N, C-alpha and C positions, 0 to 999 in steps of 0.2 A: 267692472269684473275683468280679469285678464286671463287669456287663454294661456294654455301651458309653454308656447312660444314666446310668451312676453307681450304678444299684441292685445289689441281690445277684441273682446268676442265678438263675432260676427252675428247678426240676428237677421233673419227673413223676414222683410215687411208684407209678404203677399199672403201670408197665413188668414185664412178666415173661418177656418172650421178645423174639426180635431182631426182630420185625416193624418195619417202618419205618414213621415216622412223617413225614408231608411236613415238609420245614426250617421251611416257613412257617405250619405248625400252632402255634395259640396254647397257651402253657401258661396255664390260669385258675387263679388262687389259690383256696384252700378258704376257703368262708366258713362261718361255724358250722353252718349247715344243710346244705351237699353234705358236710361233715366227717360231718355225725352220720350222714347217709345210709350213706357209706362204712364207718363204725365198724360200723353195723348189718348190712351185707353180708358184712364181714370176720367176724363171728361164724358166719355162714353157712357162708363158705368153711372156716373152721378146722373147724367140725363136721362137713364133708363128708370121706368117705372118700379121696377124691380130688379137689383141685381145684389148677389151676395157680397160684392166688391165694394159696396158704397162706404163701407167702413175703413177703408184701407186708407192709411196716411203715409205717404210718400215722402222721402226726406227734399229739401229744395234743391240740396246739390250732392253729387257724390262725395263719399267718404270711405273712411277704414272701418267703418260699424256697419252700415246698413247694405243689405244685398238680396237676393232672392235664390231659391232654387229654381234650377232650370224648368223643372215639371209646372212649379206654379208660375213663372213667367210666361210659358207657353198659354197656359189658360187664362191667365189676367190679359194678355197682349191680344188674344183671339177675338178680335173684332173688325168689322170689316170698313173699308175705306168710305163707304158712302154714311156708316155710323159716326165715324170721325169726323167728315166733312159737316153732318149735320149738328152733330156737339159742338163744333167750332163755330158754327154761326148762330148756334144760341147763345155760348159765351159773349159771341161779338155783340149782339143784340142786348145782352144784359149789360156789360161795358157801356154801350152806347147811352141806354136808357139811365143807367147810374150817372153818366159823365152829363146828361142833359140835365137832370133834377139837381145836380150838385153845382151845376152851372147857372141855374136860375137862383138857386139860395145864394151863390157867392156875389149875383148881381144886385141885391138887394141894397138900400143905403144903409149906411151904418147906423145901428140902433134899432133897425126894422126887422123883427124875426120872420115876420110873413106879410102878406097881402091878402086882403078880402076881396073876392070877385065877386061880384053882384051879375047876373045874369038877368038879362030882360028879355 
């Protein structure tokens, strides 16, 4: 769907509820730095037990369609440096565990899908 100016219609990806946003509120397109801030905040929201932002899906790269309202961006990125650090550590641990288990599976001889371990 095109906007009256001929470009693609911009979409705010940070909406999670039915809160009204002023009809004239500008949707700001992601820049590399603002998208990175949102991606870091997203790790925190996903690590939290309860967060209304868990359902947010961010674009992988900035583009001409997906953006944010400044108020939504402010709310979404309002996470502490400590929370970012802890969430980053959790992601690193999960990746290490995943890589370790994949490494074991790749080390098996051809034609063997698993080993049976007998603990004595």
